[in-house]
PyMOL Python script that loads the backbone (N, CA, C, O; Angstrom):
from pymol import cmd

cmd.read_pdbstr("""\
ATOM      1  N   MET A   1     164.696 139.137  97.668  1.00  0.00           N
ATOM      2  CA  MET A   1     165.888 138.381  97.382  1.00  0.00           C
ATOM      3  C   MET A   1     166.196 137.388  98.503  1.00  0.00           C
ATOM      4  O   MET A   1     166.500 136.229  98.222  1.00  0.00           O
ATOM      5  N   PHE A   2     166.123 137.815  99.765  1.00  0.00           N
ATOM      6  CA  PHE A   2     166.453 136.947 100.885  1.00  0.00           C
ATOM      7  C   PHE A   2     165.204 136.410 101.594  1.00  0.00           C
ATOM      8  O   PHE A   2     165.274 136.009 102.756  1.00  0.00           O
ATOM      9  N   GLN A   3     164.114 136.401 100.926  1.00  0.00           N
ATOM     10  CA  GLN A   3     162.894 135.918 101.546  1.00  0.00           C
ATOM     11  C   GLN A   3     162.841 134.399 101.494  1.00  0.00           C
ATOM     12  O   GLN A   3     163.279 133.770 100.531  1.00  0.00           O
ATOM     13  N   HIS A   4     162.295 133.835 102.554  1.00  0.00           N
ATOM     14  CA  HIS A   4     162.104 132.389 102.590  1.00  0.00           C
ATOM     15  C   HIS A   4     160.878 132.041 101.758  1.00  0.00           C
ATOM     16  O   HIS A   4     159.897 132.785 101.741  1.00  0.00           O
ATOM     17  N   PRO A   5     160.937 130.931 101.083  1.00  0.00           N
ATOM     18  CA  PRO A   5     159.733 130.538 100.345  1.00  0.00           C
ATOM     19  C   PRO A   5     158.604 130.243 101.322  1.00  0.00           C
ATOM     20  O   PRO A   5     158.834 129.680 102.392  1.00  0.00           O
ATOM     21  N   GLN A   6     157.440 130.605 100.970  1.00  0.00           N
ATOM     22  CA  GLN A   6     156.289 130.376 101.830  1.00  0.00           C
ATOM     23  C   GLN A   6     155.812 128.942 101.677  1.00  0.00           C
ATOM     24  O   GLN A   6     155.383 128.520 100.604  1.00  0.00           O
ATOM     25  N   HIS A   7     155.896 128.208 102.770  1.00  0.00           N
ATOM     26  CA  HIS A   7     155.394 126.841 102.788  1.00  0.00           C
ATOM     27  C   HIS A   7     154.013 126.872 103.418  1.00  0.00           C
ATOM     28  O   HIS A   7     153.789 127.578 104.402  1.00  0.00           O
ATOM     29  N   PRO A   8     153.112 126.129 102.868  1.00  0.00           N
ATOM     30  CA  PRO A   8     151.796 126.112 103.508  1.00  0.00           C
ATOM     31  C   PRO A   8     151.908 125.465 104.883  1.00  0.00           C
ATOM     32  O   PRO A   8     152.510 124.401 105.022  1.00  0.00           O
ATOM     33  N   ARG A   9     151.347 126.085 105.870  1.00  0.00           N
ATOM     34  CA  ARG A   9     151.395 125.564 107.237  1.00  0.00           C
ATOM     35  C   ARG A   9     150.308 124.519 107.419  1.00  0.00           C
ATOM     36  O   ARG A   9     149.143 124.723 107.080  1.00  0.00           O
ATOM     37  N   ARG A  10     150.735 123.405 107.964  1.00  0.00           N
ATOM     38  CA  ARG A  10     149.796 122.328 108.244  1.00  0.00           C
ATOM     39  C   ARG A  10     149.198 122.588 109.608  1.00  0.00           C
ATOM     40  O   ARG A  10     149.938 122.806 110.568  1.00  0.00           O
ATOM     41  N   PRO A  11     147.906 122.571 109.721  1.00  0.00           N
ATOM     42  CA  PRO A  11     147.307 122.801 111.041  1.00  0.00           C
ATOM     43  C   PRO A  11     147.663 121.672 112.008  1.00  0.00           C
ATOM     44  O   PRO A  11     147.802 120.516 111.610  1.00  0.00           O
ATOM     45  N   ILE A  12     147.805 122.029 113.276  1.00  0.00           N
ATOM     46  CA  ILE A  12     148.125 121.045 114.312  1.00  0.00           C
ATOM     47  C   ILE A  12     146.828 120.386 114.756  1.00  0.00           C
ATOM     48  O   ILE A  12     145.848 121.050 115.095  1.00  0.00           O
ATOM     49  N   SER A  13     146.855 119.070 114.742  1.00  0.00           N
ATOM     50  CA  SER A  13     145.647 118.345 115.126  1.00  0.00           C
ATOM     51  C   SER A  13     145.490 118.321 116.643  1.00  0.00           C
ATOM     52  O   SER A  13     146.443 118.563 117.383  1.00  0.00           O
ATOM     53  N   GLN A  14     144.291 118.030 117.085  1.00  0.00           N
ATOM     54  CA  GLN A  14     144.023 117.921 118.525  1.00  0.00           C
ATOM     55  C   GLN A  14     144.856 116.793 119.128  1.00  0.00           C
ATOM     56  O   GLN A  14     145.327 116.910 120.259  1.00  0.00           O
ATOM     57  N   ALA A  15     145.042 115.709 118.390  1.00  0.00           N
ATOM     58  CA  ALA A  15     145.834 114.581 118.897  1.00  0.00           C
ATOM     59  C   ALA A  15     147.290 114.995 119.103  1.00  0.00           C
ATOM     60  O   ALA A  15     147.907 114.639 120.107  1.00  0.00           O
ATOM     61  N   GLU A  16     147.837 115.750 118.143  1.00  0.00           N
ATOM     62  CA  GLU A  16     149.214 116.225 118.284  1.00  0.00           C
ATOM     63  C   GLU A  16     149.342 117.191 119.459  1.00  0.00           C
ATOM     64  O   GLU A  16     150.328 117.160 120.194  1.00  0.00           O
ATOM     65  N   MET A  17     148.335 118.052 119.628  1.00  0.00           N
ATOM     66  CA  MET A  17     148.351 119.002 120.731  1.00  0.00           C
ATOM     67  C   MET A  17     148.282 118.255 122.055  1.00  0.00           C
ATOM     68  O   MET A  17     149.018 118.574 122.988  1.00  0.00           O
ATOM     69  N   SER A  18     147.406 117.269 122.139  1.00  0.00           N
ATOM     70  CA  SER A  18     147.282 116.481 123.364  1.00  0.00           C
ATOM     71  C   SER A  18     148.561 115.716 123.657  1.00  0.00           C
ATOM     72  O   SER A  18     148.983 115.620 124.809  1.00  0.00           O
ATOM     73  N   ASP A  19     149.176 115.172 122.618  1.00  0.00           N
ATOM     74  CA  ASP A  19     150.425 114.428 122.783  1.00  0.00           C
ATOM     75  C   ASP A  19     151.532 115.348 123.293  1.00  0.00           C
ATOM     76  O   ASP A  19     152.292 114.966 124.183  1.00  0.00           O
ATOM     77  N   ALA A  20     151.630 116.546 122.742  1.00  0.00           N
ATOM     78  CA  ALA A  20     152.648 117.504 123.186  1.00  0.00           C
ATOM     79  C   ALA A  20     152.417 117.909 124.643  1.00  0.00           C
ATOM     80  O   ALA A  20     153.364 118.018 125.422  1.00  0.00           O
ATOM     81  N   ARG A  21     151.167 118.127 124.999  1.00  0.00           N
ATOM     82  CA  ARG A  21     150.859 118.486 126.388  1.00  0.00           C
ATOM     83  C   ARG A  21     151.196 117.349 127.343  1.00  0.00           C
ATOM     84  O   ARG A  21     151.705 117.576 128.441  1.00  0.00           O
ATOM     85  N   PHE A  22     150.905 116.123 126.914  1.00  0.00           N
ATOM     86  CA  PHE A  22     151.207 114.964 127.746  1.00  0.00           C
ATOM     87  C   PHE A  22     152.712 114.807 127.934  1.00  0.00           C
ATOM     88  O   PHE A  22     153.172 114.531 129.042  1.00  0.00           O
ATOM     89  N   ARG A  23     153.487 114.980 126.855  1.00  0.00           N
ATOM     90  CA  ARG A  23     154.959 114.894 126.972  1.00  0.00           C
ATOM     91  C   ARG A  23     155.490 115.977 127.906  1.00  0.00           C
ATOM     92  O   ARG A  23     156.394 115.720 128.702  1.00  0.00           O
ATOM     93  N   ARG A  24     154.937 117.187 127.816  1.00  0.00           N
ATOM     94  CA  ARG A  24     155.365 118.266 128.713  1.00  0.00           C
ATOM     95  C   ARG A  24     155.011 117.925 130.162  1.00  0.00           C
ATOM     96  O   ARG A  24     155.807 118.158 131.072  1.00  0.00           O
ATOM     97  N   PHE A  25     153.818 117.376 130.368  1.00  0.00           N
ATOM     98  CA  PHE A  25     153.416 116.957 131.702  1.00  0.00           C
ATOM     99  C   PHE A  25     154.382 115.915 132.256  1.00  0.00           C
ATOM    100  O   PHE A  25     154.772 115.990 133.421  1.00  0.00           O
ATOM    101  N   LEU A  26     154.771 114.938 131.427  1.00  0.00           N
ATOM    102  CA  LEU A  26     155.703 113.899 131.879  1.00  0.00           C
ATOM    103  C   LEU A  26     157.062 114.487 132.240  1.00  0.00           C
ATOM    104  O   LEU A  26     157.677 114.061 133.217  1.00  0.00           O
ATOM    105  N   ARG A  27     157.537 115.452 131.472  1.00  0.00           N
ATOM    106  CA  ARG A  27     158.817 116.115 131.796  1.00  0.00           C
ATOM    107  C   ARG A  27     158.716 116.860 133.121  1.00  0.00           C
ATOM    108  O   ARG A  27     159.619 116.785 133.955  1.00  0.00           O
ATOM    109  N   GLU A  28     157.608 117.581 133.309  1.00  0.00           N
ATOM    110  CA  GLU A  28     157.424 118.314 134.555  1.00  0.00           C
ATOM    111  C   GLU A  28     157.287 117.367 135.744  1.00  0.00           C
ATOM    112  O   GLU A  28     157.797 117.649 136.829  1.00  0.00           O
ATOM    113  N   LEU A  29     156.600 116.245 135.540  1.00  0.00           N
ATOM    114  CA  LEU A  29     156.463 115.251 136.598  1.00  0.00           C
ATOM    115  C   LEU A  29     157.820 114.655 136.960  1.00  0.00           C
ATOM    116  O   LEU A  29     158.126 114.474 138.139  1.00  0.00           O
ATOM    117  N   ASP A  30     158.630 114.352 135.953  1.00  0.00           N
ATOM    118  CA  ASP A  30     159.973 113.809 136.206  1.00  0.00           C
ATOM    119  C   ASP A  30     160.815 114.808 136.995  1.00  0.00           C
ATOM    120  O   ASP A  30     161.512 114.423 137.934  1.00  0.00           O
ATOM    121  N   THR A  31     160.757 116.079 136.625  1.00  0.00           N
ATOM    122  CA  THR A  31     161.498 117.120 137.343  1.00  0.00           C
ATOM    123  C   THR A  31     161.040 117.198 138.794  1.00  0.00           C
ATOM    124  O   THR A  31     161.861 117.286 139.707  1.00  0.00           O
ATOM    125  N   TYR A  32     159.730 117.165 139.004  1.00  0.00           N
ATOM    126  CA  TYR A  32     159.185 117.227 140.355  1.00  0.00           C
ATOM    127  C   TYR A  32     159.613 116.010 141.173  1.00  0.00           C
ATOM    128  O   TYR A  32     160.013 116.149 142.328  1.00  0.00           O
ATOM    129  N   GLU A  33     159.530 114.818 140.578  1.00  0.00           N
ATOM    130  CA  GLU A  33     159.908 113.605 141.299  1.00  0.00           C
ATOM    131  C   GLU A  33     161.384 113.613 141.676  1.00  0.00           C
ATOM    132  O   GLU A  33     161.748 113.173 142.767  1.00  0.00           O
ATOM    133  N   ARG A  34     162.232 114.109 140.788  1.00  0.00           N
ATOM    134  CA  ARG A  34     163.660 114.207 141.097  1.00  0.00           C
ATOM    135  C   ARG A  34     163.904 115.176 142.251  1.00  0.00           C
ATOM    136  O   ARG A  34     164.722 114.908 143.131  1.00  0.00           O
ATOM    137  N   LYS A  35     163.196 116.294 142.243  1.00  0.00           N
ATOM    138  CA  LYS A  35     163.347 117.288 143.310  1.00  0.00           C
ATOM    139  C   LYS A  35     162.915 116.696 144.652  1.00  0.00           C
ATOM    140  O   LYS A  35     163.607 116.856 145.658  1.00  0.00           O
ATOM    141  N   VAL A  36     161.778 116.017 144.663  1.00  0.00           N
ATOM    142  CA  VAL A  36     161.283 115.412 145.904  1.00  0.00           C
ATOM    143  C   VAL A  36     162.239 114.327 146.393  1.00  0.00           C
ATOM    144  O   VAL A  36     162.531 114.244 147.585  1.00  0.00           O
ATOM    145  N   ALA A  37     162.723 113.499 145.471  1.00  0.00           N
ATOM    146  CA  ALA A  37     163.669 112.442 145.852  1.00  0.00           C
ATOM    147  C   ALA A  37     164.937 113.044 146.441  1.00  0.00           C
ATOM    148  O   ALA A  37     165.462 112.536 147.432  1.00  0.00           O
ATOM    149  N   PHE A  38     165.435 114.122 145.838  1.00  0.00           N
ATOM    150  CA  PHE A  38     166.634 114.776 146.361  1.00  0.00           C
ATOM    151  C   PHE A  38     166.380 115.323 147.762  1.00  0.00           C
ATOM    152  O   PHE A  38     167.195 115.130 148.664  1.00  0.00           O
ATOM    153  N   GLU A  39     165.251 116.003 147.944  1.00  0.00           N
ATOM    154  CA  GLU A  39     164.948 116.592 149.255  1.00  0.00           C
ATOM    155  C   GLU A  39     164.786 115.529 150.333  1.00  0.00           C
ATOM    156  O   GLU A  39     165.269 115.706 151.451  1.00  0.00           O
ATOM    157  N   GLU A  40     164.116 114.432 150.011  1.00  0.00           N
ATOM    158  CA  GLU A  40     163.947 113.353 150.987  1.00  0.00           C
ATOM    159  C   GLU A  40     165.283 112.705 151.330  1.00  0.00           C
ATOM    160  O   GLU A  40     165.558 112.402 152.491  1.00  0.00           O
ATOM    161  N   THR A  41     166.104 112.498 150.313  1.00  0.00           N
ATOM    162  CA  THR A  41     167.417 111.900 150.538  1.00  0.00           C
ATOM    163  C   THR A  41     168.303 112.848 151.339  1.00  0.00           C
ATOM    164  O   THR A  41     169.054 112.410 152.210  1.00  0.00           O
ATOM    165  N   LEU A  42     168.218 114.137 151.049  1.00  0.00           N
ATOM    166  CA  LEU A  42     169.001 115.130 151.789  1.00  0.00           C
ATOM    167  C   LEU A  42     168.589 115.153 153.260  1.00  0.00           C
ATOM    168  O   LEU A  42     169.447 115.230 154.140  1.00  0.00           O
ATOM    169  N   ASN A  43     167.295 115.087 153.532  1.00  0.00           N
ATOM    170  CA  ASN A  43     166.830 115.056 154.921  1.00  0.00           C
ATOM    171  C   ASN A  43     167.355 113.825 155.653  1.00  0.00           C
ATOM    172  O   ASN A  43     167.800 113.924 156.796  1.00  0.00           O
ATOM    173  N   ALA A  44     167.304 112.669 154.998  1.00  0.00           N
ATOM    174  CA  ALA A  44     167.824 111.438 155.609  1.00  0.00           C
ATOM    175  C   ALA A  44     169.323 111.560 155.848  1.00  0.00           C
ATOM    176  O   ALA A  44     169.831 111.161 156.896  1.00  0.00           O
ATOM    177  N   PHE A  45     170.030 112.121 154.857  1.00  0.00           N
ATOM    178  CA  PHE A  45     171.474 112.314 154.965  1.00  0.00           C
ATOM    179  C   PHE A  45     171.809 113.198 156.171  1.00  0.00           C
ATOM    180  O   PHE A  45     172.685 112.863 156.968  1.00  0.00           O
ATOM    181  N   LEU A  46     171.110 114.321 156.298  1.00  0.00           N
ATOM    182  CA  LEU A  46     171.396 115.247 157.401  1.00  0.00           C
ATOM    183  C   LEU A  46     171.085 114.620 158.758  1.00  0.00           C
ATOM    184  O   LEU A  46     171.824 114.820 159.722  1.00  0.00           O
ATOM    185  N   ASP A  47     169.993 113.864 158.831  1.00  0.00           N
ATOM    186  CA  ASP A  47     169.658 113.176 160.087  1.00  0.00           C
ATOM    187  C   ASP A  47     170.741 112.175 160.463  1.00  0.00           C
ATOM    188  O   ASP A  47     171.173 112.124 161.615  1.00  0.00           O
ATOM    189  N   LEU A  48     171.179 111.378 159.489  1.00  0.00           N
ATOM    190  CA  LEU A  48     172.202 110.366 159.782  1.00  0.00           C
ATOM    191  C   LEU A  48     173.553 111.002 160.099  1.00  0.00           C
ATOM    192  O   LEU A  48     174.272 110.542 160.986  1.00  0.00           O
ATOM    193  N   TYR A  49     173.891 112.061 159.370  1.00  0.00           N
ATOM    194  CA  TYR A  49     175.162 112.726 159.635  1.00  0.00           C
ATOM    195  C   TYR A  49     175.164 113.322 161.042  1.00  0.00           C
ATOM    196  O   TYR A  49     176.162 113.243 161.757  1.00  0.00           O
ATOM    197  N   SER A  50     174.050 113.910 161.425  1.00  0.00           N
ATOM    198  CA  SER A  50     173.928 114.453 162.784  1.00  0.00           C
ATOM    199  C   SER A  50     174.066 113.341 163.822  1.00  0.00           C
ATOM    200  O   SER A  50     174.750 113.514 164.831  1.00  0.00           O
ATOM    201  N   ALA A  51     173.421 112.205 163.579  1.00  0.00           N
ATOM    202  CA  ALA A  51     173.527 111.067 164.501  1.00  0.00           C
ATOM    203  C   ALA A  51     174.962 110.555 164.544  1.00  0.00           C
ATOM    204  O   ALA A  51     175.459 110.201 165.613  1.00  0.00           O
ATOM    205  N   TRP A  52     175.632 110.513 163.396  1.00  0.00           N
ATOM    206  CA  TRP A  52     177.017 110.045 163.377  1.00  0.00           C
ATOM    207  C   TRP A  52     177.921 110.992 164.170  1.00  0.00           C
ATOM    208  O   TRP A  52     178.808 110.546 164.898  1.00  0.00           O
ATOM    209  N   LEU A  53     177.690 112.318 164.024  1.00  0.00           N
ATOM    210  CA  LEU A  53     178.503 113.281 164.768  1.00  0.00           C
ATOM    211  C   LEU A  53     178.390 113.065 166.276  1.00  0.00           C
ATOM    212  O   LEU A  53     179.350 113.289 167.013  1.00  0.00           O
ATOM    213  N   LYS A  54     177.218 112.631 166.728  1.00  0.00           N
ATOM    214  CA  LYS A  54     176.993 112.409 168.155  1.00  0.00           C
ATOM    215  C   LYS A  54     177.552 111.076 168.635  1.00  0.00           C
ATOM    216  O   LYS A  54     178.029 110.977 169.765  1.00  0.00           O
ATOM    217  N   THR A  55     177.497 110.043 167.780  1.00  0.00           N
ATOM    218  CA  THR A  55     177.822 108.689 168.244  1.00  0.00           C
ATOM    219  C   THR A  55     179.082 108.084 167.642  1.00  0.00           C
ATOM    220  O   THR A  55     179.720 107.237 168.267  1.00  0.00           O
ATOM    221  N   HIS A  56     179.443 108.501 166.453  1.00  0.00           N
ATOM    222  CA  HIS A  56     180.567 107.929 165.691  1.00  0.00           C
ATOM    223  C   HIS A  56     180.417 106.419 165.474  1.00  0.00           C
ATOM    224  O   HIS A  56     181.403 105.683 165.449  1.00  0.00           O
ATOM    225  N   GLU A  57     179.183 105.980 165.321  1.00  0.00           N
ATOM    226  CA  GLU A  57     178.919 104.571 165.018  1.00  0.00           C
ATOM    227  C   GLU A  57     179.365 104.271 163.587  1.00  0.00           C
ATOM    228  O   GLU A  57     179.003 105.005 162.667  1.00  0.00           O
ATOM    229  N   PRO A  58     180.144 103.205 163.382  1.00  0.00           N
ATOM    230  CA  PRO A  58     180.641 102.889 162.033  1.00  0.00           C
ATOM    231  C   PRO A  58     179.529 102.645 161.005  1.00  0.00           C
ATOM    232  O   PRO A  58     179.670 103.034 159.845  1.00  0.00           O
ATOM    233  N   TRP A  59     178.433 102.008 161.414  1.00  0.00           N
ATOM    234  CA  TRP A  59     177.365 101.728 160.447  1.00  0.00           C
ATOM    235  C   TRP A  59     176.690 103.009 159.984  1.00  0.00           C
ATOM    236  O   TRP A  59     176.194 103.074 158.859  1.00  0.00           O
ATOM    237  N   LEU A  60     176.663 104.039 160.844  1.00  0.00           N
ATOM    238  CA  LEU A  60     176.108 105.328 160.439  1.00  0.00           C
ATOM    239  C   LEU A  60     177.003 106.003 159.409  1.00  0.00           C
ATOM    240  O   LEU A  60     176.521 106.618 158.458  1.00  0.00           O
ATOM    241  N   LYS A  61     178.302 105.882 159.610  1.00  0.00           N
ATOM    242  CA  LYS A  61     179.255 106.480 158.669  1.00  0.00           C
ATOM    243  C   LYS A  61     179.085 105.868 157.286  1.00  0.00           C
ATOM    244  O   LYS A  61     179.101 106.585 156.286  1.00  0.00           O
ATOM    245  N   ILE A  62     178.925 104.564 157.221  1.00  0.00           N
ATOM    246  CA  ILE A  62     178.738 103.882 155.938  1.00  0.00           C
ATOM    247  C   ILE A  62     177.454 104.376 155.261  1.00  0.00           C
ATOM    248  O   ILE A  62     177.429 104.627 154.056  1.00  0.00           O
ATOM    249  N   ARG A  63     176.413 104.507 156.045  1.00  0.00           N
ATOM    250  CA  ARG A  63     175.130 104.964 155.503  1.00  0.00           C
ATOM    251  C   ARG A  63     175.224 106.416 155.027  1.00  0.00           C
ATOM    252  O   ARG A  63     174.643 106.765 153.999  1.00  0.00           O
ATOM    253  N   VAL A  64     175.939 107.253 155.754  1.00  0.00           N
ATOM    254  CA  VAL A  64     176.133 108.654 155.352  1.00  0.00           C
ATOM    255  C   VAL A  64     176.856 108.715 154.007  1.00  0.00           C
ATOM    256  O   VAL A  64     176.474 109.486 153.126  1.00  0.00           O
ATOM    257  N   VAL A  65     177.888 107.909 153.854  1.00  0.00           N
ATOM    258  CA  VAL A  65     178.641 107.885 152.594  1.00  0.00           C
ATOM    259  C   VAL A  65     177.741 107.422 151.448  1.00  0.00           C
ATOM    260  O   VAL A  65     177.774 107.995 150.360  1.00  0.00           O
ATOM    261  N   MET A  66     176.947 106.398 151.691  1.00  0.00           N
ATOM    262  CA  MET A  66     176.042 105.906 150.657  1.00  0.00           C
ATOM    263  C   MET A  66     175.047 106.988 150.237  1.00  0.00           C
ATOM    264  O   MET A  66     174.777 107.163 149.049  1.00  0.00           O
ATOM    265  N   LEU A  67     174.512 107.703 151.204  1.00  0.00           N
ATOM    266  CA  LEU A  67     173.565 108.768 150.879  1.00  0.00           C
ATOM    267  C   LEU A  67     174.251 109.937 150.177  1.00  0.00           C
ATOM    268  O   LEU A  67     173.642 110.582 149.324  1.00  0.00           O
ATOM    269  N   ALA A  68     175.492 110.217 150.519  1.00  0.00           N
ATOM    270  CA  ALA A  68     176.238 111.275 149.830  1.00  0.00           C
ATOM    271  C   ALA A  68     176.395 110.933 148.353  1.00  0.00           C
ATOM    272  O   ALA A  68     176.226 111.798 147.493  1.00  0.00           O
ATOM    273  N   PHE A  69     176.716 109.677 148.057  1.00  0.00           N
ATOM    274  CA  PHE A  69     176.827 109.252 146.657  1.00  0.00           C
ATOM    275  C   PHE A  69     175.470 109.341 145.952  1.00  0.00           C
ATOM    276  O   PHE A  69     175.401 109.756 144.796  1.00  0.00           O
ATOM    277  N   GLU A  70     174.406 108.960 146.631  1.00  0.00           N
ATOM    278  CA  GLU A  70     173.070 109.036 146.045  1.00  0.00           C
ATOM    279  C   GLU A  70     172.674 110.483 145.770  1.00  0.00           C
ATOM    280  O   GLU A  70     172.087 110.779 144.729  1.00  0.00           O
ATOM    281  N   LEU A  71     172.991 111.381 146.691  1.00  0.00           N
ATOM    282  CA  LEU A  71     172.694 112.797 146.481  1.00  0.00           C
ATOM    283  C   LEU A  71     173.467 113.352 145.292  1.00  0.00           C
ATOM    284  O   LEU A  71     172.935 114.145 144.515  1.00  0.00           O
ATOM    285  N   HIS A  72     174.710 112.936 145.151  1.00  0.00           N
ATOM    286  CA  HIS A  72     175.506 113.385 144.007  1.00  0.00           C
ATOM    287  C   HIS A  72     174.935 112.825 142.699  1.00  0.00           C
ATOM    288  O   HIS A  72     174.976 113.492 141.665  1.00  0.00           O
ATOM    289  N   ARG A  73     174.406 111.603 142.748  1.00  0.00           N
ATOM    290  CA  ARG A  73     173.790 111.025 141.554  1.00  0.00           C
ATOM    291  C   ARG A  73     172.536 111.815 141.168  1.00  0.00           C
ATOM    292  O   ARG A  73     172.286 112.066 139.989  1.00  0.00           O
ATOM    293  N   LEU A  74     171.760 112.199 142.171  1.00  0.00           N
ATOM    294  CA  LEU A  74     170.538 112.952 141.904  1.00  0.00           C
ATOM    295  C   LEU A  74     170.826 114.379 141.454  1.00  0.00           C
ATOM    296  O   LEU A  74     170.094 114.942 140.640  1.00  0.00           O
ATOM    297  N   ASP A  75     171.896 114.958 141.990  1.00  0.00           N
ATOM    298  CA  ASP A  75     172.291 116.323 141.625  1.00  0.00           C
ATOM    299  C   ASP A  75     173.812 116.388 141.601  1.00  0.00           C
ATOM    300  O   ASP A  75     174.444 116.473 142.654  1.00  0.00           O
ATOM    301  N   PRO A  76     174.405 116.350 140.414  1.00  0.00           N
ATOM    302  CA  PRO A  76     175.876 116.350 140.305  1.00  0.00           C
ATOM    303  C   PRO A  76     176.555 117.546 140.972  1.00  0.00           C
ATOM    304  O   PRO A  76     177.761 117.504 141.211  1.00  0.00           O
ATOM    305  N   GLU A  77     175.821 118.596 141.275  1.00  0.00           N
ATOM    306  CA  GLU A  77     176.414 119.751 141.944  1.00  0.00           C
ATOM    307  C   GLU A  77     176.543 119.544 143.449  1.00  0.00           C
ATOM    308  O   GLU A  77     177.222 120.319 144.122  1.00  0.00           O
ATOM    309  N   PHE A  78     175.896 118.500 143.988  1.00  0.00           N
ATOM    310  CA  PHE A  78     176.005 118.221 145.419  1.00  0.00           C
ATOM    311  C   PHE A  78     177.414 117.720 145.711  1.00  0.00           C
ATOM    312  O   PHE A  78     177.918 116.821 145.038  1.00  0.00           O
ATOM    313  N   GLU A  79     178.037 118.307 146.715  1.00  0.00           N
ATOM    314  CA  GLU A  79     179.377 117.903 147.125  1.00  0.00           C
ATOM    315  C   GLU A  79     179.402 117.716 148.642  1.00  0.00           C
ATOM    316  O   GLU A  79     178.732 118.429 149.389  1.00  0.00           O
ATOM    317  N   PHE A  80     180.196 116.736 149.070  1.00  0.00           N
ATOM    318  CA  PHE A  80     180.367 116.491 150.492  1.00  0.00           C
ATOM    319  C   PHE A  80     181.763 115.942 150.690  1.00  0.00           C
ATOM    320  O   PHE A  80     182.175 115.013 149.995  1.00  0.00           O
ATOM    321  N   ASN A  81     182.483 116.502 151.622  1.00  0.00           N
ATOM    322  CA  ASN A  81     183.841 116.034 151.913  1.00  0.00           C
ATOM    323  C   ASN A  81     183.748 114.746 152.711  1.00  0.00           C
ATOM    324  O   ASN A  81     183.247 114.744 153.836  1.00  0.00           O
ATOM    325  N   LEU A  82     184.223 113.659 152.141  1.00  0.00           N
ATOM    326  CA  LEU A  82     184.126 112.355 152.785  1.00  0.00           C
ATOM    327  C   LEU A  82     185.289 112.054 153.724  1.00  0.00           C
ATOM    328  O   LEU A  82     185.454 110.915 154.161  1.00  0.00           O
ATOM    329  N   ALA A  83     186.088 113.059 154.034  1.00  0.00           N
ATOM    330  CA  ALA A  83     187.195 112.865 154.977  1.00  0.00           C
ATOM    331  C   ALA A  83     186.661 113.048 156.387  1.00  0.00           C
ATOM    332  O   ALA A  83     186.580 114.168 156.891  1.00  0.00           O
ATOM    333  N   PHE A  84     186.299 111.942 157.019  1.00  0.00           N
ATOM    334  CA  PHE A  84     185.763 111.986 158.371  1.00  0.00           C
ATOM    335  C   PHE A  84     186.903 112.040 159.392  1.00  0.00           C
ATOM    336  O   PHE A  84     187.940 111.399 159.215  1.00  0.00           O
ATOM    337  N   ASN A  85     186.702 112.791 160.432  1.00  0.00           N
ATOM    338  CA  ASN A  85     187.652 112.829 161.532  1.00  0.00           C
ATOM    339  C   ASN A  85     187.124 111.912 162.637  1.00  0.00           C
ATOM    340  O   ASN A  85     186.409 112.347 163.540  1.00  0.00           O
ATOM    341  N   ASP A  86     187.488 110.653 162.544  1.00  0.00           N
ATOM    342  CA  ASP A  86     186.962 109.687 163.528  1.00  0.00           C
ATOM    343  C   ASP A  86     187.626 109.875 164.849  1.00  0.00           C
ATOM    344  O   ASP A  86     187.318 109.158 165.802  1.00  0.00           O
TER     345      ASP A  86
END
""", "prot")
cmd.dss("prot")
cmd.show_as("cartoon", "prot")
cmd.util.cbc("prot")
cmd.orient("prot")
């Protein structure tokens, strides 16, 4: 009574299989590239923030803020308090 009608299954072609694998590879590559970009940006951010803490140079502060926004763009969960105590 509640059985689904049996539809004949169409075999998956090699081209479709290759296309699916390629799309999965592209998704994984995009994820990896985003992770690497975030890590590189985070390292630059930490280096500049450390330099700013030592020198309080205004141009460093601007660069730190720019990198904080970029990090948030790459990962919306990234947060940084932009209230500097100059």
